[in-house]
C-alpha positions in Angstrom: -11.4 118.3 -6.0 -13.5 118.7 -2.9 -15.8 121.5 -1.7 -14.7 123.3 1.5 -16.5 122.1 4.5 -19.2 124.5 5.8 -17.9 124.6 9.3 -14.7 126.3 10.4 -13.1 123.4 12.2 -10.2 123.6 9.9 -9.0 126.7 11.7 -7.8 124.3 14.4 -4.9 123.2 12.1 -3.2 126.5 12.9 -0.8 125.9 15.7 -0.8 129.0 17.9 2.7 130.2 18.7 4.0 131.9 21.8 3.9 135.5 22.9 4.0 137.0 19.4 0.6 135.7 18.6 1.7 134.3 15.3 0.6 130.9 14.0 2.2 128.0 12.2 0.6 125.9 9.6 1.6 122.8 7.7 2.9 123.5 4.3 0.9 120.7 2.8 -2.3 122.3 3.9 -1.6 125.5 1.9 -1.8 126.3 -1.8 -1.2 129.4 -3.8 -4.3 131.4 -4.8 -5.0 130.6 -8.5 -6.2 134.2 -9.0 -3.1 135.8 -7.5 -1.9 138.4 -10.0 1.8 137.7 -9.2 2.5 134.2 -10.4 6.0 133.0 -9.7 5.8 129.6 -11.4 4.7 129.1 -15.0 0.9 129.0 -15.5 0.8 125.3 -16.4 2.6 124.3 -13.2 0.4 126.6 -11.1 -2.8 125.1 -12.7 -1.6 121.6 -12.1 -0.8 122.4 -8.4 -4.1 124.1 -7.7 -6.0 121.3 -9.4 -4.2 118.7 -7.3 -2.6 116.8 -10.2 0.9 117.9 -9.2 2.4 118.3 -5.8 4.1 121.6 -4.9 7.4 119.8 -4.5 7.1 118.1 -7.9 6.2 121.5 -9.5 9.3 123.0 -7.9 11.5 120.3 -9.3 10.1 120.7 -12.8 10.5 124.5 -12.5 14.2 124.1 -11.5 14.7 121.7 -14.4 13.3 124.1 -16.9 15.5 126.9 -15.6 18.6 124.8 -16.6 17.5 124.6 -20.3 19.6 126.6 -22.8 16.6 128.1 -24.4 14.9 129.3 -21.2 13.6 132.8 -20.9 15.7 135.2 -19.1 12.8 136.1 -16.7 12.4 132.5 -15.6 16.1 132.0 -14.8 16.1 135.3 -12.9 13.0 134.3 -10.9 14.7 131.0 -9.9 17.9 132.9 -8.9 15.9 135.3 -6.7 13.9 132.6 -5.1 17.1 130.7 -4.2 18.5 133.9 -2.7 15.3 134.3 -0.6 15.4 130.6 0.5 19.0 131.0 1.6 18.1 134.0 3.7 15.2 132.1 5.3 17.4 129.1 6.0 19.9 131.3 7.8 17.7 133.7 9.7 14.2 132.2 9.6 11.0 133.7 8.2 10.7 137.2 9.5 7.4 138.2 7.9 4.6 135.5 8.0 2.6 134.9 4.9 -1.1 135.7 5.1 -3.7 133.0 4.2 -7.5 132.8 4.0 -10.1 130.1 4.1 -11.4 129.0 0.6 -14.8 130.5 -0.2 -17.9 128.4 -0.2 -18.0 128.5 -4.0 -14.3 127.5 -4.4 -13.1 123.9 -4.8 -9.7 122.8 -3.5 -7.8 119.5 -3.5 -8.3 117.2 -0.5 -6.3 118.2 2.5 -6.0 121.9 1.5 -7.2 124.2 4.3 -5.8 127.6 3.2 -5.1 129.7 0.1 -2.3 132.2 0.1 -3.3 135.9 0.1 0.2 137.4 0.3 3.6 135.9 0.5 3.6 133.3 -2.3 7.4 133.7 -2.9 8.0 133.0 0.8 5.8 129.9 0.5 7.7 128.6 -2.6 11.0 129.3 -0.8 9.9 126.9 1.9 8.9 124.4 -0.8 12.4 124.8 -2.3 14.1 124.2 1.0 11.9 121.1 1.6 12.8 119.7 -1.8 16.5 120.2 -1.1 16.3 118.5 2.4 17.4 121.7 4.1 16.5 123.1 7.5 15.7 126.6 8.9 17.8 128.0 11.7 16.3 131.1 13.5 18.8 131.9 16.3 19.2 128.7 18.3 16.0 127.2 17.0 16.1 124.7 14.2 12.9 123.8 12.3 11.9 122.0 9.2 10.5 123.9 6.2 7.4 121.7 6.2 5.8 124.3 8.4 5.5 128.1 7.8 4.5 131.1 9.9 1.1 132.5 8.8 -1.5 135.0 9.7 -5.2 134.6 8.9 -6.5 137.4 6.7 -9.5 139.2 8.3 -12.9 138.3 6.8 -14.5 140.7 4.4 -11.3 142.1 2.9 -10.9 142.5 -0.8 -8.5 139.7 -1.5 -7.4 141.0 -4.9 -6.8 144.5 -3.5 -4.8 143.0 -0.6 -2.6 141.1 -3.0 -2.2 144.0 -5.4 -1.3 146.5 -2.8 1.5 144.2 -1.5 2.8 143.7 -4.9 2.6 147.3 -5.9 4.5 148.3 -2.8 7.2 145.7 -3.7 7.1 146.8 -7.3 7.8 143.2 -8.4 5.0 142.9 -10.9 5.7 143.1 -14.6 3.5 145.4 -16.7 1.1 142.7 -17.9 0.6 141.2 -14.4 0.0 144.7 -12.9 -2.6 145.5 -15.6 -4.4 142.1 -15.4 -4.4 142.4 -11.6 -6.2 145.8 -11.8 -8.8 144.3 -14.1 -9.2 141.3 -11.7 -9.7 143.7 -8.8 -12.3 145.6 -10.8 -14.2 142.4 -11.4 -14.0 141.4 -7.8 -15.3 144.8 -6.6 -18.1 144.4 -9.1 -19.1 141.0 -7.6 -18.3 139.2 -10.9 -17.2 135.6 -10.8 -13.5 135.8 -11.2 -12.9 132.2 -12.2 -15.7 131.8 -14.8 -14.7 131.1 -18.4 -13.9 134.1 -20.5 -16.3 135.5 -23.0 -15.4 136.2 -26.6 -16.9 139.7 -26.1 -14.4 142.1 -24.6 -14.9 145.7 -23.7 -12.5 148.6 -23.9 -12.7 151.9 -22.2 -10.5 154.7 -20.8 -7.9 153.7 -23.4 -7.4 150.3 -21.8 -8.4 146.8 -22.6 -9.3 143.8 -20.4 -6.8 141.0 -19.9 -6.5 138.1 -22.3 -8.3 134.8 -21.9 -5.4 133.5 -19.9 -6.6 135.4 -16.8 -9.8 133.4 -16.8 -12.0 136.4 -16.0 -15.6 136.6 -17.2 -15.7 139.7 -19.4 -19.3 139.3 -20.5 -20.9 141.2 -17.5 -21.3 144.9 -18.4 -22.1 145.8 -14.7 -18.7 146.8 -13.5 -17.9 149.4 -10.9 -16.2 152.5 -12.2 -12.4 152.5 -12.4 -12.5 155.2 -9.7 -13.3 152.4 -7.2 -10.2 150.5 -8.2 -8.1 153.7 -8.0 -9.4 154.4 -4.5 -8.8 150.9 -3.3 -5.2 151.0 -4.5 -4.5 154.6 -3.6 -3.4 155.5 -7.2 -4.3 158.2 -9.6 -6.4 157.8 -12.7 -3.5 158.9 -14.8 -1.3 156.1 -13.4 -4.1 153.5 -13.7 -4.5 154.4 -17.4 -0.7 154.1 -17.9 -0.8 150.6 -16.4 -4.0 149.2 -18.1 -2.8 150.7 -21.5 -0.2 148.0 -21.8 -3.0 145.6 -22.7 -3.5 147.6 -25.9 -0.2 146.1 -27.2 -0.3 143.3 -29.7 -0.4 139.7 -28.3 3.2 139.1 -29.4 4.3 142.3 -27.7 2.4 141.4 -24.5 4.1 137.9 -24.5 7.5 139.6 -24.6 6.6 142.0 -21.8 5.4 139.1 -19.6 8.2 136.7 -20.6 11.0 139.2 -19.8 9.4 140.8 -16.7 9.4 144.3 -18.2 8.2 147.1 -16.0 5.4 149.4 -16.9 7.6 152.5 -16.5 10.2 151.0 -18.8 7.8 150.3 -21.7 5.6 153.4 -21.2 7.1 155.1 -24.3 6.1 152.0 -26.4 2.5 151.8 -25.0 2.0 155.6 -25.5 3.5 156.2 -28.9 3.2 152.8 -30.7 -0.3 151.8 -29.8 -1.4 151.0 -33.3 2.0 149.9 -34.7 2.5 146.2 -33.8 5.6 145.9 -35.9 7.3 148.8 -34.3 6.2 147.5 -30.8 8.2 144.3 -31.4 11.3 146.2 -32.7 11.3 148.5 -29.7 10.7 145.6 -27.2 13.4 143.5 -28.8 15.9 146.4 -28.5 14.8 147.0 -24.9 15.3 143.3 -24.0 18.8 143.3 -25.6 19.7 146.4 -23.5 18.3 144.8 -20.4 20.1 141.5 -20.9 23.4 143.4 -21.3 23.0 144.8 -17.8 23.2 141.3 -16.3 21.5 141.3 -12.9 21.0 145.1 -12.7 17.4 146.2 -12.8 16.2 148.5 -15.6 17.0 152.0 -14.6 16.5 155.5 -15.9 19.3 155.2 -18.6 17.2 152.5 -20.3 14.0 154.4 -19.9 15.6 157.5 -21.6 17.2 155.3 -24.3 14.0 153.6 -25.2 12.3 157.0 -25.5 14.9 158.0 -28.0 14.7 154.7 -29.8 10.9 154.9 -30.1 11.2 158.5 -31.5 13.7 157.3 -34.0 11.4 154.4 -35.1 8.6 156.9 -35.7 10.8 159.3 -37.6 12.3 156.5 -39.7 8.8 155.3 -40.5 7.8 158.8 -41.5 10.8 159.2 -43.8 10.2 155.9 -45.4 6.6 156.8 -46.0 7.6 160.0 -47.6 10.2 158.4 -49.9 7.7 155.8 -51.0 5.1 158.4 -51.9 4.9 158.9 -55.7 6.3 162.1 -57.0 3.5 164.6 -57.8 2.7 165.2 -61.4 4.1 168.3 -63.0 1.8 171.2 -62.2 -0.6 172.2 -65.0 -0.7 175.8 -65.9 -4.3 176.9 -65.4 -5.8 180.1 -66.6 -6.8 181.2 -63.1 -7.0 180.1 -59.4 -9.4 181.4 -56.8 -7.6 183.6 -54.3 -9.7 182.5 -51.3 -7.5 179.5 -50.3 -4.4 181.6 -50.7 -5.8 184.3 -48.5 -6.8 181.8 -45.8 -3.3 180.2 -46.0 -1.6 183.6 -45.8 -3.7 184.5 -42.7 -2.6 181.2 -40.9 1.0 181.7 -41.8 1.0 185.3 -40.5 -0.8 184.3 -37.4 1.9 181.7 -36.7 4.7 184.2 -37.4 3.1 186.8 -35.1 3.0 184.2 -32.3 6.6 183.3 -32.8 7.7 186.9 -33.1 6.0 187.7 -29.8 8.1 185.0 -28.0 10.8 186.4 -25.8 14.3 185.1 -26.1 14.0 183.3 -22.7 10.8 181.7 -23.8 12.5 180.4 -27.0 15.3 178.9 -24.9 12.8 177.2 -22.6 10.8 175.9 -25.5 14.0 174.5 -27.2 15.0 172.8 -23.9 11.6 171.2 -23.4 11.7 169.8 -26.9 15.2 168.6 -26.5 14.3 166.5 -23.4 12.1 164.2 -25.5 8.9 164.7 -23.5 7.3 166.3 -26.5 8.6 164.0 -29.3 5.2 164.3 -31.0 5.7 168.0 -31.3 9.1 167.5 -32.9 7.6 165.1 -35.4 4.9 167.6 -36.2 7.5 170.3 -36.7 9.4 168.1 -39.1 6.3 167.3 -41.0 5.4 171.0 -41.1 8.8 171.9 -42.4 8.6 169.2 -45.1 5.2 170.5 -46.1 6.4 174.1 -46.3 9.5 173.0 -48.4 7.1 171.1 -50.7 4.9 174.1 -51.2 7.9 176.4 -51.8 9.4 173.9 -54.2 6.2 173.6 -56.2 5.8 177.4 -56.2 9.3 177.8 -57.6 8.6 175.2 -60.3 5.4 176.9 -61.3 7.2 180.3 -61.5 9.8 178.8 -63.8 7.2 177.3 -66.0 5.2 180.6 -66.3 8.3 182.8 -66.7 9.1 184.1 -70.2 12.7 183.3 -71.0 14.7 186.3 -72.2 16.0 186.6 -75.8 13.7 183.8 -77.1 10.8 183.8 -79.4 7.6 185.4 -78.1 5.2 183.2 -76.1 2.4 181.4 -77.8 -1.2 182.5 -77.3 -1.7 179.7 -74.8 1.3 180.7 -72.7 0.2 184.3 -72.8 -3.3 183.4 -71.6 -1.9 181.4 -68.7 -0.1 184.4 -67.4 -2.9 186.9 -67.8 -4.5 188.0 -64.5 -7.9 186.6 -63.7 -10.6 189.3 -63.6 -12.0 187.6 -60.5 -8.9 188.5 -58.6 -9.3 192.2 -59.2 
């Protein structure tokens, strides 16, 4: 690895094009940015390429070989298929949108011969590498060129590289939930002036219901001096609510995060899982496995609203099943003991709460009841439905216990007179008068 030269003579390697003001650079002088939140190739191949131990062409060939394996992840095979489709388009029509590149920073090391790091357009870069590995050419109109050169634009100095990359990916919506969340954390560290490539610390912070990325992101989490999340939200033009939705996926268990990343699951699709199963790792896996099964059955179709609605219902069912199972495993309460007297204060408080609730319900208009039922039926308030079921079970339990107590204290007709103990148990307590 070699440090970047202090002068900017390397800029001369950009071949200025004609009237469009675009530039062309040699493919061999460009590498993907190792900190790019949207990684197309597997991490081990990207690391080998950026360290100079593996050429981009060799990495592409290995990636294609892995995609042919029977046990390959669905997401990897899908990425290869989409890249080939993009490469075919470039071969037939040329590259319409140039990639953007930057000069390596003074504190960054790059392999010998590397002049630029990609800011945006990594998939277009790898499409050129694929065409080069296949010995194909690019025909743009009547012009035929080799894929060993690519159109580029030089990113303006002083821009936030991570924000630049994230914004492009957010607009394309091609980041999976984990990549999107880790990218936002990476942007926060960059805006805070924290070294993005330093080794991770074992100390991790958590705030705003979100957690920082795992050690695989190679972000130094030990610095407490981070800019507020509002800076990230402003840079990306997103709301706090949406940012929390995204970063909350990192609260999932490690196994769940691996499934999300491995199958390119979108944040919107898994939102019911991150919101309702935060502290339930077993249920997270069940829900994700069902989601993946549904997604695979759709072949090449992207996950749409039907899957989102279905996963909401499935998560609610998991929670209800867990509740029912917990209730059935709870030991039966012991038979109520007949006590001489019970203080009336708890009963009075309970009665007041019951009547308060009944008064509220009685004041509801018929139209309000209909709207309430519709809202609960849509599934947006599954937690309310669960609370109502729990409340109903608690009320049934109280009524059942009260009935049993009444039967125990009731004097059966036409039988022998009650004993003195039984008589005492039914006498009113003076404290209640």
